[in-house]
All heavy atoms as an XYZ file, in Angstrom:
961
protein
N     102.270     86.071    116.634
C     101.365     85.248    117.422
C     101.156     85.808    118.824
O     100.806     85.083    119.735
C     101.905     83.823    117.497
C     101.921     83.099    116.166
S     100.295     82.962    115.406
C      99.445     81.929    116.558
N     101.400     87.084    119.009
C     101.187     87.709    120.311
C      99.933     88.569    120.260
O      99.961     89.681    119.739
C     102.395     88.566    120.706
C     103.632     87.724    120.912
O     103.552     86.608    121.413
N     104.773     88.245    120.521
N      98.851     88.034    120.773
C      97.612     88.796    120.829
C      97.703     89.779    121.989
O      98.044     89.400    123.106
C      96.409     87.862    121.038
O      96.407     86.902    119.982
C      95.116     88.617    121.022
N      97.419     91.036    121.719
C      97.505     92.076    122.734
C      96.341     91.927    123.711
O      95.185     91.824    123.291
C      97.503     93.469    122.075
C      97.597     94.557    123.123
C      98.653     93.581    121.073
N      96.653     91.891    124.990
C      95.635     91.737    126.041
C      94.831     93.027    126.218
O      95.314     94.117    125.925
C      96.316     91.403    127.371
C      97.137     90.134    127.360
C      96.288     88.886    127.494
O      95.190     88.976    128.066
O      96.732     87.837    127.003
N      93.621     92.894    126.759
C      92.854     94.053    127.210
C      91.921     94.682    126.207
O      91.363     95.741    126.473
N      91.729     94.084    125.065
C      90.840     94.663    124.063
C      89.607     93.785    123.910
O      89.706     92.569    123.764
C      91.538     94.812    122.710
C      92.631     95.849    122.722
C      93.956     95.483    122.905
C      92.328     97.196    122.563
C      94.964     96.438    122.925
C      93.324     98.155    122.591
C      94.633     97.764    122.767
O      95.620     98.706    122.790
N      88.434     94.398    123.893
C      87.185     93.645    123.744
C      87.047     93.037    122.355
O      86.431     91.991    122.189
C      85.996     94.560    124.031
N      87.637     93.681    121.346
C      87.444     93.208    119.982
C      88.395     92.092    119.578
O      88.242     91.508    118.507
C      87.525     94.361    118.990
C      88.866     95.053    118.911
S      88.844     96.477    117.804
C      88.963     95.694    116.226
N      89.395     91.776    120.414
C      90.307     90.686    120.066
C      90.921     90.083    121.329
O      91.154     90.775    122.308
C      91.420     91.196    119.149
O      92.232     92.123    119.842
N      91.169     88.787    121.272
C      91.797     88.068    122.381
C      92.142     86.671    121.900
O      91.748     86.265    120.808
C      90.853     87.989    123.584
O      89.737     87.187    123.262
N      92.847     85.902    122.723
C      93.123     84.515    122.358
C      91.829     83.721    122.247
O      91.681     82.864    121.386
C      94.056     83.846    123.368
C      95.504     84.054    123.014
C      96.419     84.795    123.702
C      96.193     83.525    121.873
N      97.629     84.769    123.063
C      97.524     83.987    121.931
C      95.828     82.713    120.804
C      98.476     83.655    120.982
C      96.780     82.387    119.851
C      98.086     82.854    119.949
N      90.870     84.021    123.107
C      89.611     83.294    123.074
C      88.763     83.677    121.864
O      88.150     82.848    121.223
C      88.802     83.555    124.355
C      89.443     83.046    125.625
C      90.597     83.918    126.120
O      90.592     85.150    125.894
O      91.532     83.352    126.711
N      88.726     84.968    121.571
C      87.870     85.460    120.491
C      88.607     85.529    119.156
O      88.008     85.450    118.094
C      87.349     86.843    120.884
C      86.420     87.422    119.858
C      85.787     88.692    120.302
N      85.040     89.214    119.163
C      84.275     90.232    119.213
N      84.118     90.871    120.330
N      83.634     90.650    118.153
N      89.921     85.730    119.200
C      90.710     85.888    117.979
C      90.557     87.286    117.410
O      90.006     88.184    118.043
N      91.096     87.470    116.247
C      90.924     88.717    115.518
C      89.827     88.489    114.497
O      89.943     87.614    113.634
C      92.216     89.129    114.806
C      93.258     89.704    115.741
C      94.322     88.942    116.169
C      93.154     91.011    116.199
C      95.278     89.466    117.022
C      94.095     91.543    117.060
C      95.157     90.760    117.462
O      96.089     91.283    118.304
N      88.777     89.266    114.584
C      87.658     89.102    113.662
C      88.024     89.516    112.259
O      88.967     90.269    112.035
N      87.282     89.000    111.294
C      87.483     89.413    109.913
C      86.795     90.752    109.695
O      85.690     90.996    110.182
C      86.891     88.376    108.959
C      87.717     87.104    108.933
O      88.932     87.189    109.186
O      87.152     86.040    108.661
N      87.466     91.605    108.970
C      86.935     92.923    108.647
C      86.708     93.013    107.148
O      87.403     92.377    106.365
C      87.916     94.035    109.028
C      88.267     94.096    110.474
C      89.588     93.997    110.878
C      87.302     94.277    111.453
C      89.932     94.076    112.218
C      87.632     94.354    112.789
C      88.960     94.255    113.169
N      85.760     93.831    106.794
C      85.582     94.207    105.394
C      86.119     95.622    105.246
O      85.931     96.458    106.134
C      84.107     94.170    105.014
N      86.827     95.866    104.168
C      87.289     97.225    103.871
C      86.315     97.824    102.867
O      86.230     97.364    101.726
C      88.715     97.206    103.342
C      89.709     96.731    104.382
S      91.406     96.722    103.793
C      91.718     98.463    103.633
N      85.575     98.832    103.312
C      84.548     99.456    102.480
C      85.140    100.734    101.885
O      85.412    101.697    102.605
C      83.294     99.785    103.316
C      82.218    100.412    102.451
C      82.789     98.539    104.034
N      85.374    100.757    100.572
C      86.009    101.934     99.965
C      85.154    103.183    100.142
O      83.932    103.137    100.002
C      86.131    101.579     98.487
C      85.634    100.202     98.330
C      85.024     99.743     99.603
N      85.806    104.279    100.487
C      85.161    105.590    100.551
C      85.503    106.288     99.240
O      86.568    106.895     99.107
C      85.687    106.377    101.753
C      85.110    107.768    101.845
O      84.374    108.200    100.929
O      85.422    108.463    102.844
N      84.627    106.172     98.258
C      84.926    106.671     96.912
C      85.112    108.182     96.861
O      85.695    108.693     95.900
C      83.851    106.208     95.931
C      83.788    104.682     95.737
C      82.687    104.308     94.757
C      85.124    104.124     95.299
N      84.673    108.899     97.903
C      84.913    110.349     97.925
C      86.400    110.658     98.121
O      86.835    111.784     97.911
C      84.079    111.020     99.016
O      84.587    110.702    100.306
N      87.188    109.661     98.516
C      88.632    109.870     98.706
C      89.453    109.388     97.509
O      90.671    109.517     97.511
C      89.137    109.133     99.966
O      89.068    107.717     99.748
C      88.337    109.520    101.193
N      88.796    108.854     96.494
C      89.493    108.309     95.329
C      90.167    109.422     94.547
O      89.530    110.397     94.163
C      88.496    107.561     94.432
C      89.045    106.920     93.167
C      90.061    105.842     93.505
C      87.906    106.360     92.336
N      91.473    109.294     94.353
C      92.221    110.279     93.585
C      93.475    109.662     93.000
O      94.000    108.700     93.539
C      92.568    111.510     94.396
C      93.082    111.237     95.760
C      93.152    112.395     96.747
N      92.174    113.399     96.959
C      90.948    113.260     97.473
N      90.499    112.089     97.789
N      90.160    114.277     97.675
N      93.905    110.223     91.884
C      95.162    109.805     91.292
C      96.302    110.321     92.158
O      96.225    111.429     92.699
C      95.299    110.357     89.870
C      94.315    109.808     88.842
C      94.449    110.561     87.530
C      94.546    108.315     88.636
N      97.357    109.533     92.276
C      98.524    110.015     93.012
C      99.601    110.403     91.999
O      99.943    109.620     91.111
C      99.034    108.992     94.053
C      99.320    107.643     93.435
C      98.044    108.845     95.185
C      99.977    106.670     94.399
N     100.086    111.624     92.085
C     100.994    112.137     91.049
C     102.388    111.510     91.075
O     103.096    111.576     90.084
C     101.058    113.639     91.353
C     100.678    113.768     92.776
C      99.729    112.634     93.069
N     102.783    110.907     92.180
C     104.148    110.403     92.256
C     104.313    108.975     91.732
O     105.417    108.457     91.680
C     104.666    110.490     93.693
C     103.864    109.685     94.676
C     104.046    108.374     94.993
C     102.762    110.132     95.450
N     103.123    107.981     95.913
C     102.311    109.046     96.219
C     102.096    111.358     95.580
C     101.244    109.134     97.100
C     101.039    111.435     96.463
C     100.621    110.336     97.202
N     103.200    108.335     91.331
C     103.296    106.975     90.813
C     102.318    106.835     89.653
O     101.103    106.738     89.852
C     102.977    105.974     91.921
C     103.500    104.603     91.693
N     104.374    104.268     90.698
C     103.263    103.456     92.365
C     104.658    102.990     90.759
N     103.990    102.458     91.758
N     102.852    106.806     88.436
C     102.040    106.803     87.225
C     101.003    105.677     87.220
O     101.280    104.557     87.643
C     102.970    106.658     86.018
C     102.285    106.842     84.698
C     103.241    106.720     83.516
O     104.464    106.727     83.728
O     102.746    106.604     82.397
N      99.814    106.019     86.738
C      98.702    105.074     86.589
C      98.292    104.416     87.905
O      97.893    103.255     87.943
C      99.037    104.004     85.547
C      99.288    104.572     84.157
C      99.624    103.492     83.170
C      99.928    104.103     81.813
N     100.306    103.088     80.825
N      98.388    105.171     89.004
C      98.050    104.638     90.318
C      97.076    105.582     91.010
O      97.219    106.795     90.944
C      99.317    104.466     91.178
O     100.228    103.627     90.475
C      99.001    103.848     92.513
N      96.100    105.004     91.690
C      95.113    105.788     92.437
C      95.152    105.379     93.908
O      95.642    104.301     94.258
C      93.720    105.571     91.871
N      94.634    106.249     94.746
C      94.539    106.010     96.182
C      93.085    106.133     96.591
O      92.371    107.036     96.125
C      95.375    107.048     96.942
C      95.215    107.085     98.459
C      95.929    105.892     99.078
C      95.787    108.368     99.020
N      92.627    105.225     97.418
C      91.268    105.282     97.940
C      91.314    104.812     99.388
O      91.800    103.711     99.674
C      90.342    104.396     97.120
S      88.614    104.522     97.631
N      90.829    105.636    100.313
C      90.754    105.233    101.705
C      89.541    104.340    101.913
O      88.600    104.363    101.115
C      90.664    106.464    102.612
C      91.837    107.443    102.526
C      91.617    108.613    103.482
C      93.157    106.772    102.795
N      89.573    103.567    102.982
C      88.470    102.644    103.246
C      88.102    102.692    104.724
O      88.930    103.010    105.576
C      88.861    101.222    102.849
N      86.853    102.380    104.997
C      86.378    102.233    106.370
C      86.321    100.750    106.693
O      85.973     99.931    105.835
C      84.979    102.850    106.516
C      85.031    104.355    106.440
O      85.733    104.973    107.259
O      84.366    104.919    105.542
N      86.659    100.406    107.931
C      86.552     99.018    108.364
C      85.136     98.726    108.838
O      84.525     99.528    109.536
C      87.518     98.732    109.506
C      88.991     98.628    109.152
C      89.808     98.302    110.393
C      89.232     97.587    108.087
N      84.637     97.568    108.451
C      83.318     97.121    108.889
C      83.426     95.663    109.324
O      84.270     94.912    108.833
C      82.301     97.257    107.755
N      82.565     95.279    110.260
C      82.466     93.884    110.662
C      81.781     93.111    109.543
O      81.210     93.688    108.628
C      81.676     93.757    111.965
C      82.361     94.358    113.143
C      82.033     95.519    113.775
C      83.497     93.833    113.839
N      82.893     95.752    114.815
C      83.806     94.740    114.884
C      84.295     92.700    113.680
C      84.864     94.536    115.762
C      85.351     92.501    114.563
C      85.622     93.411    115.581
N      81.783     91.812    109.629
C      81.147     90.978    108.599
C      79.673     91.299    108.424
O      79.126     91.157    107.332
C      81.328     89.496    108.935
C      82.755     89.026    108.770
C      82.890     87.551    109.045
O      82.658     86.760    108.108
O      83.213     87.200    110.195
N      79.002     91.763    109.507
C      77.581     92.104    109.408
C      77.344     93.510    108.848
O      76.216     93.961    108.746
C      76.894     91.956    110.769
C      77.370     92.968    111.812
O      78.203     93.859    111.480
O      76.917     92.874    112.969
N      78.422     94.215    108.493
C      78.311     95.556    107.918
C      78.420     96.677    108.929
O      78.504     97.846    108.552
N      78.395     96.358    110.226
C      78.520     97.384    111.257
C      79.920     97.969    111.300
O      80.904     97.279    111.001
N      80.029     99.251    111.649
C      81.344     99.887    111.677
C      82.223     99.339    112.803
O      81.730     98.983    113.868
C      81.019    101.364    111.912
C      79.706    101.357    112.601
C      78.960    100.150    112.078
N      83.510     99.270    112.548
C      84.485     98.919    113.586
C      84.825    100.231    114.288
O      85.635    101.015    113.812
C      85.742     98.253    112.976
C      86.768     97.957    114.056
C      85.353     96.991    112.231
N      84.161    100.493    115.416
C      84.261    101.799    116.071
C      85.662    102.092    116.596
O      86.009    103.252    116.823
C      83.218    101.962    117.197
C      81.814    101.955    116.639
C      83.391    100.897    118.258
N      86.495    101.073    116.753
C      87.859    101.298    117.231
C      88.832    101.615    116.096
O      90.007    101.865    116.346
C      88.357    100.069    118.000
N      88.360    101.627    114.851
C      89.250    101.943    113.727
C      89.519    103.448    113.693
O      88.672    104.256    114.086
C      88.637    101.475    112.417
O      87.491    102.234    112.100
N      90.696    103.843    113.236
C      91.060    105.276    113.254
C      90.067    106.195    112.563
O      89.739    107.263    113.084
C      92.420    105.299    112.560
C      92.989    103.953    112.836
C      91.815    103.010    112.803
N      89.564    105.816    111.401
C      88.613    106.696    110.702
C      87.313    106.834    111.475
O      86.699    107.899    111.489
C      88.352    106.191    109.279
C      89.493    106.565    108.330
C      89.291    106.041    106.920
N      88.029    106.343    106.290
C      87.820    107.361    105.457
N      88.789    108.187    105.158
N      86.641    107.534    104.909
N      86.857    105.768    112.134
C      85.630    105.847    112.928
C      85.850    106.706    114.171
O      84.957    107.472    114.570
C      85.144    104.453    113.316
C      84.629    103.640    112.155
C      83.403    104.263    111.507
O      82.606    104.935    112.153
N      83.248    104.032    110.222
N      87.004    106.584    114.787
C      87.312    107.419    115.958
C      87.323    108.884    115.550
O      86.728    109.736    116.220
C      88.653    106.998    116.586
C      88.521    105.614    117.238
C      89.123    108.034    117.609
C      89.831    105.006    117.668
N      87.999    109.197    114.459
C      88.040    110.581    113.976
C      86.642    111.072    113.623
O      86.254    112.187    113.982
C      88.965    110.688    112.766
C      89.058    112.070    112.119
C      89.547    113.122    113.117
C      89.962    112.018    110.900
N      85.867    110.241    112.938
C      84.506    110.631    112.556
C      83.677    110.984    113.800
O      82.963    111.978    113.825
C      83.851    109.495    111.767
C      82.505    109.852    111.183
C      82.005    108.766    110.237
N      82.734    108.854    108.979
C      83.426    107.846    108.430
N      83.457    106.678    109.004
N      84.056    108.009    107.296
N      83.783    110.163    114.845
C      83.032    110.417    116.081
C      83.497    111.717    116.751
O      82.676    112.485    117.257
C      83.170    109.232    117.051
C      82.472    109.426    118.356
C      80.948    109.574    118.181
N      80.340    109.919    119.440
C      79.504    110.941    119.632
N      79.127    111.700    118.624
N      79.011    111.197    120.819
N      84.794    111.974    116.749
C      85.299    113.214    117.325
C      84.778    114.432    116.565
O      84.412    115.446    117.171
C      86.832    113.221    117.348
C      87.443    112.198    118.270
C      86.990    112.367    119.706
O      86.935    113.470    120.236
N      86.641    111.264    120.342
N      84.722    114.334    115.242
C      84.190    115.437    114.442
C      82.708    115.651    114.726
O      82.230    116.795    114.794
C      84.427    115.168    112.950
C      85.889    115.184    112.503
C      86.007    114.737    111.046
C      86.514    116.549    112.716
N      81.969    114.560    114.902
C      80.545    114.664    115.257
C      80.381    115.347    116.610
O      79.488    116.190    116.780
C      79.900    113.278    115.297
C      79.725    112.643    113.939
C      79.338    111.170    114.013
O      79.235    110.615    115.141
O      79.155    110.568    112.939
N      81.229    115.013    117.577
C      81.149    115.627    118.911
C      81.439    117.116    118.840
O      80.789    117.915    119.530
C      82.111    114.936    119.866
C      81.674    113.507    120.210
C      82.652    112.814    121.118
N      82.673    113.469    122.415
C      83.685    113.392    123.271
N      84.764    112.695    122.979
N      83.626    113.999    124.436
N      82.394    117.512    118.013
C      82.669    118.940    117.837
C      81.464    119.644    117.228
O      81.059    120.718    117.683
C      83.891    119.140    116.932
C      85.244    118.903    117.556
C      86.329    118.954    116.489
C      85.540    119.912    118.655
N      80.891    119.030    116.186
C      79.737    119.620    115.507
C      78.565    119.789    116.472
O      77.860    120.803    116.416
C      79.347    118.750    114.316
C      78.327    119.413    113.411
C      78.049    118.577    112.173
O      79.010    118.036    111.594
O      76.868    118.487    111.797
N      78.341    118.822    117.355
C      77.275    118.912    118.358
C      77.450    120.137    119.256
O      76.480    120.670    119.783
C      77.265    117.651    119.238
C      76.792    116.400    118.529
C      77.098    115.124    119.320
O      77.605    115.225    120.464
O      76.848    114.035    118.780
N      78.683    120.591    119.404
C      78.998    121.737    120.254
C      79.175    123.023    119.448
O      79.648    124.031    119.953
C      80.264    121.441    121.055
C      80.057    120.345    122.087
C      81.377    119.727    122.539
N      81.192    118.748    123.600
C      80.778    117.501    123.430
N      80.450    117.071    122.231
N      80.658    116.682    124.451
N      78.842    122.959    118.161
C      78.952    124.135    117.310
C      80.380    124.456    116.925
O      80.676    125.587    116.544
N      81.265    123.481    116.993
C      82.670    123.689    116.666
C      83.029    122.913    115.411
O      82.320    122.008    114.993
C      83.556    123.232    117.832
C      83.305    123.940    119.165
C      84.073    123.250    120.271
C      83.687    125.403    119.054
N      84.155    123.291    114.835
C      84.645    122.611    113.646
C      86.153    122.472    113.744
O      86.844    123.410    114.128
C      84.287    123.430    112.415
C      84.401    122.685    111.120
C      84.126    123.614    109.993
N      85.343    124.410    109.922
C      85.749    125.119    108.888
N      85.021    125.225    107.879
N      86.864    125.771    108.875
N      86.663    121.319    113.408
C      88.109    121.084    113.458
C      88.760    121.586    112.184
O      88.181    121.545    111.102
C      88.398    119.600    113.628
N      89.972    122.073    112.341
C      90.771    122.491    111.203
C      92.195    122.040    111.491
O      92.728    122.313    112.563
C      90.711    124.019    111.061
O      91.467    124.436    109.950
N      92.781    121.338    110.554
C      94.122    120.809    110.788
C      94.914    120.816    109.489
O      94.357    120.876    108.397
C      94.038    119.376    111.321
N      96.221    120.769    109.652
C      97.119    120.709    108.498
C      98.432    120.095    108.952
O      98.702    119.992    110.148
C      97.354    122.110    107.943
N      99.212    119.680    107.994
C     100.535    119.171    108.317
C     101.580    120.218    107.957
O     101.346    121.072    107.103
C     100.855    117.884    107.533
O     100.831    118.186    106.142
C      99.864    116.783    107.856
N     102.680    120.152    108.614
C     103.821    120.991    108.270
C     104.945    120.048    107.895
O     105.464    119.315    108.724
C     104.243    121.869    109.456
C     105.433    122.729    109.129
C     105.874    123.602    110.281
O     105.196    123.654    111.305
O     106.930    124.228    110.139
N     105.257    120.028    106.630
C     106.296    119.137    106.142
C     107.604    119.911    106.006
O     107.636    120.974    105.403
C     105.895    118.547    104.792
C     104.564    117.796    104.766
C     104.234    117.371    103.346
C     104.620    116.597    105.687
N     108.637    119.390    106.592
C     109.949    120.011    106.481
C     110.920    118.995    105.922
O     110.775    117.792    106.140
C     110.431    120.492    107.849
C     109.563    121.602    108.407
C     110.096    122.174    109.706
O     111.257    121.864    110.064
O     109.370    122.918    110.355
N     111.888    119.460    105.201
C     112.897    118.569    104.656
C     114.217    119.314    104.575
O     114.270    120.532    104.600
C     112.484    118.027    103.288
C     112.265    119.096    102.251
C     113.297    119.504    101.420
C     111.018    119.680    102.100
C     113.099    120.487    100.470
C     110.808    120.667    101.152
C     111.851    121.064    100.332
N     115.277    118.565    104.477
C     116.616    119.114    104.345
C     117.228    118.523    103.083
O     117.119    117.312    102.841
C     117.491    118.761    105.569
C     116.865    119.317    106.841
C     118.906    119.292    105.394
C     117.555    118.846    108.110
N     117.843    119.361    102.285
C     118.501    118.894    101.072
C     119.979    118.691    101.346
O     120.613    119.478    102.044
C     118.332    119.918     99.949
C     116.914    120.171     99.466
C     116.901    121.270     98.412
C     116.293    118.906     98.912
N     120.507    117.636    100.770
C     121.932    117.347    100.876
C     122.527    117.252     99.480
O     121.840    116.900     98.515
C     122.158    116.031    101.633
C     121.713    116.101    103.062
C     120.464    115.632    103.429
C     122.530    116.640    104.035
C     120.034    115.698    104.747
C     122.121    116.711    105.360
C     120.867    116.242    105.712
N     123.800    117.548     99.369
C     124.497    117.467     98.087
C     124.884    116.039     97.745
O     125.129    115.728     96.592
C     125.730    118.372     98.102
C     125.354    119.852     98.165
C     126.560    120.736     98.072
C     126.138    122.194     98.078
N     127.274    123.099     97.938
N     124.917    115.161     98.723
C     125.295    113.768     98.501
C     124.244    113.061     97.646
O     123.052    113.338     97.750
C     125.398    113.028     99.843
C     126.307    113.735    100.815
O     125.856    114.709    101.448
O     127.461    113.323    100.938
N     124.685    112.119     96.826
C     123.741    111.285     96.084
C     123.145    110.256     97.042
O     123.666    110.049     98.148
C     124.445    110.534     94.929
O     125.372    109.601     95.493
C     125.148    111.485     93.983
N     122.087    109.587     96.625
C     121.507    108.526     97.449
C     122.532    107.437     97.734
O     122.631    106.927     98.845
C     120.278    107.906     96.761
C     119.085    108.822     96.684
C     118.534    109.171     95.467
C     118.499    109.331     97.839
C     117.430    110.009     95.382
C     117.398    110.167     97.773
C     116.865    110.502     96.540
O     115.780    111.325     96.459
N     123.300    107.098     96.710
C     124.296    106.040     96.871
C     125.384    106.444     97.856
O     125.811    105.656     98.697
C     124.914    105.674     95.510
C     123.946    104.990     94.562
C     123.001    105.955     93.842
O     123.171    107.202     93.945
O     122.057    105.467     93.197
N     125.859    107.714     97.749
C     126.885    108.202     98.680
C     126.353    108.231    100.106
O     127.050    107.835    101.046
C     127.359    109.604     98.284
C     128.169    109.611     96.997
O     128.688    108.538     96.611
O     128.269    110.687     96.377
N     125.137    108.692    100.274
C     124.545    108.764    101.612
C     124.442    107.369    102.217
O     124.769    107.166    103.391
C     123.172    109.430    101.543
N     124.012    106.403    101.422
C     123.923    105.021    101.905
C     125.297    104.506    102.312
O     125.467    103.917    103.375
C     123.308    104.130    100.824
C     123.201    102.688    101.219
C     122.130    102.248    101.980
C     124.180    101.775    100.848
C     122.021    100.922    102.361
C     124.089    100.443    101.222
C     123.014    100.016    101.980
N     126.289    104.742    101.462
C     127.650    104.270    101.747
C     128.205    104.894    103.024
O     128.994    104.268    103.734
C     128.583    104.603    100.579
O     128.194    103.900     99.423
N     127.794    106.112    103.313
C     128.274    106.813    104.520
C     127.404    106.507    105.740
O     127.584    107.107    106.787
C     128.299    108.319    104.260
C     129.336    108.732    103.215
C     129.108    110.122    102.656
C     129.472    111.231    103.580
N     129.436    112.553    102.927
N     126.459    105.580    105.596
C     125.571    105.254    106.716
C     124.700    106.438    107.116
O     124.286    106.560    108.268
N     124.413    107.322    106.151
C     123.599    108.522    106.376
C     124.202    109.418    107.460
O     123.497    110.116    108.177
C     122.137    108.156    106.685
C     121.529    107.353    105.561
C     121.463    105.972    105.625
C     121.052    107.991    104.420
C     120.938    105.224    104.568
C     120.528    107.260    103.372
C     120.475    105.873    103.449
O     119.948    105.154    102.408
N     125.538    109.406    107.554
C     126.251    110.257    108.514
C     127.177    111.190    107.744
O     127.646    110.863    106.656
C     127.051    109.404    109.490
C     126.166    108.645    110.446
C     127.019    107.793    111.393
N     126.268    107.204    112.480
C     125.351    106.256    112.360
N     125.030    105.799    111.176
N     124.725    105.767    113.413
N     127.417    112.334    108.349
C     128.345    113.323    107.774
C     127.960    113.717    106.351
O     128.819    113.858    105.480
C     129.788    112.796    107.815
C     130.239    112.467    109.226
O     129.932    113.271    110.142
O     130.864    111.408    109.419
N     126.667    113.887    106.121
C     126.195    114.332    104.814
C     126.437    115.829    104.675
O     126.442    116.577    105.654
C     124.711    114.013    104.648
C     124.317    112.542    104.813
C     122.817    112.377    104.646
C     125.077    111.648    103.866
N     126.617    116.280    103.427
C     126.889    117.700    103.182
C     125.584    118.428    102.864
O     124.963    118.192    101.821
C     127.874    117.858    102.027
C     128.255    119.295    101.797
C     129.225    119.444    100.632
O     129.554    118.492     99.937
N     129.666    120.668    100.416
N     125.148    119.329    103.769
C     123.896    120.063    103.513
C     124.030    120.968    102.294
O     125.110    121.466    101.983
C     123.694    120.901    104.778
C     124.760    120.516    105.726
C     125.780    119.714    105.006
N     122.926    121.204    101.600
C     122.915    122.090    100.447
C     123.011    123.556    100.876
O     123.390    124.404    100.075
C     121.654    121.868     99.623
N     122.682    123.847    102.125
C     122.737    125.215    102.645
C     123.551    125.242    103.934
O     123.590    124.256    104.669
C     121.326    125.742    102.937
C     120.482    125.750    101.698
O     119.879    124.742    101.350
N     120.457    126.866    101.017
N     124.128    126.383    104.219
C     124.948    126.524    105.418
C     124.134    126.691    106.695
O     124.625    126.493    107.781
C     125.900    127.720    105.268
C     126.918    127.541    104.159
C     127.815    126.337    104.430
O     128.334    126.162    105.525
N     127.984    125.490    103.428
N     122.862    127.105    106.549
C     122.009    127.317    107.722
C     120.562    127.042    107.341
O     120.218    126.954    106.163
C     122.176    128.732    108.292
C     121.864    129.835    107.295
C     120.593    130.393    107.228
C     122.838    130.308    106.422
C     120.299    131.382    106.316
C     122.557    131.298    105.505
C     121.288    131.824    105.461
O     120.995    132.810    104.555
N     119.704    126.927    108.349
C     118.292    126.622    108.154
C     117.602    127.796    107.465
O     117.640    128.918    107.957
C     117.669    126.330    109.525
C     116.269    125.811    109.426
O     115.591    126.040    108.443
N     115.818    125.117    110.452
N     116.938    127.524    106.357
C     116.263    128.577    105.581
C     114.750    128.570    105.736
O     114.053    129.228    104.973
C     116.608    128.412    104.095
C     118.087    128.560    103.730
C     118.300    128.224    102.270
C     118.580    129.954    104.030
N     114.229    127.835    106.721
C     112.777    127.692    106.866
C     112.015    129.010    106.773
O     111.048    129.125    106.045
C     112.424    127.048    108.209
C     112.682    125.561    108.208
O     113.208    125.043    107.210
O     112.357    124.916    109.205
N     112.417    129.983    107.550
C     111.655    131.238    107.635
C     112.448    132.423    107.125
O     112.140    133.562    107.433
C     111.208    131.472    109.084
C     110.378    130.314    109.601
C     110.920    129.380    110.475
C     109.074    130.143    109.175
C     110.166    128.301    110.928
C     108.319    129.068    109.621
C     108.867    128.155    110.497
O     108.116    127.105    110.934
N     113.453    132.177    106.334
C     114.313    133.251    105.838
C     113.719    133.872    104.584
O     113.372    133.175    103.631
C     115.706    132.700    105.537
O     116.477    133.678    104.884
N     113.653    135.189    104.557
C     113.186    135.891    103.368
C     114.188    135.772    102.233
O     113.857    135.973    101.075
C     112.947    137.365    103.683
C     111.797    137.660    104.647
C     111.746    139.148    104.975
C     110.473    137.218    104.063
N     115.430    135.439    102.569
C     116.457    135.317    101.566
C     116.475    133.940    100.890
O     117.199    133.727     99.936
C     117.833    135.581    102.195
C     117.980    136.948    102.892
C     119.316    137.035    103.584
C     117.779    138.081    101.905
N     115.690    133.009    101.393
C     115.732    131.628    100.911
C     115.380    131.519     99.430
O     115.906    130.644     98.738
C     114.811    130.753    101.728
N     114.522    132.379     98.919
C     114.131    132.274     97.516
C     115.291    132.539     96.573
O     115.287    132.057     95.449
C     112.987    133.252     97.193
O     113.416    134.580     97.526
C     111.732    132.904     97.964
N     116.295    133.276     97.035
C     117.462    133.548     96.204
C     118.506    132.451     96.252
O     119.500    132.503     95.546
N     118.282    131.428     97.057
C     119.261    130.351     97.234
C     119.204    129.312     96.122
O     120.050    128.453     96.041
C     119.057    129.662     98.583
C     119.397    130.547     99.765
C     120.877    130.887     99.836
O     121.693    129.975     99.677
O     121.184    132.063    100.041
N     118.198    129.375     95.271
C     118.027    128.316     94.260
C     119.103    128.340     93.188
O     119.261    127.392     92.447
C     116.647    128.426     93.621
O     116.546    129.663     92.929
N     119.857    129.445     93.102
C     120.861    129.535     92.049
C     122.103    128.719     92.335
O     122.962    128.564     91.500
C     121.242    131.009     91.830
O     121.791    131.533     93.036
N     122.246    128.186     93.524
C     123.437    127.408     93.859
C     123.422    126.047     93.252
O     122.576    125.312     93.179
C     123.552    127.251     95.376
C     123.997    128.513     96.022
C     124.367    128.136     97.412
N     124.373    129.304     98.251
C     124.696    129.277     99.492
N     125.014    128.163    100.076
N     124.701    130.355    100.214
């Protein structure tokens, strides 16, 4: 019940408006980690169909348009890193996720020898 102050689109006086979630079917895809499940992103729209310009997808869309106006194009990617441990999920939970035993003695992120480590 704490309405954040300072936003034109919401306040105690105005409330939080109702949004429509408009599916972007170009993003529809099956997700491999959950059988018989699909993912579809959506754009937020006001009840009258107008875009909610403060929504993340609209902000990103506008930034991409501004780049295009200047003859530029954005390119981005994520870098996902993870660490493997020998502990089971149950053991890790019981230990409060502390003092876990790493599967490797050192970081193998950029090691040419890392491909040979799978035999352990």
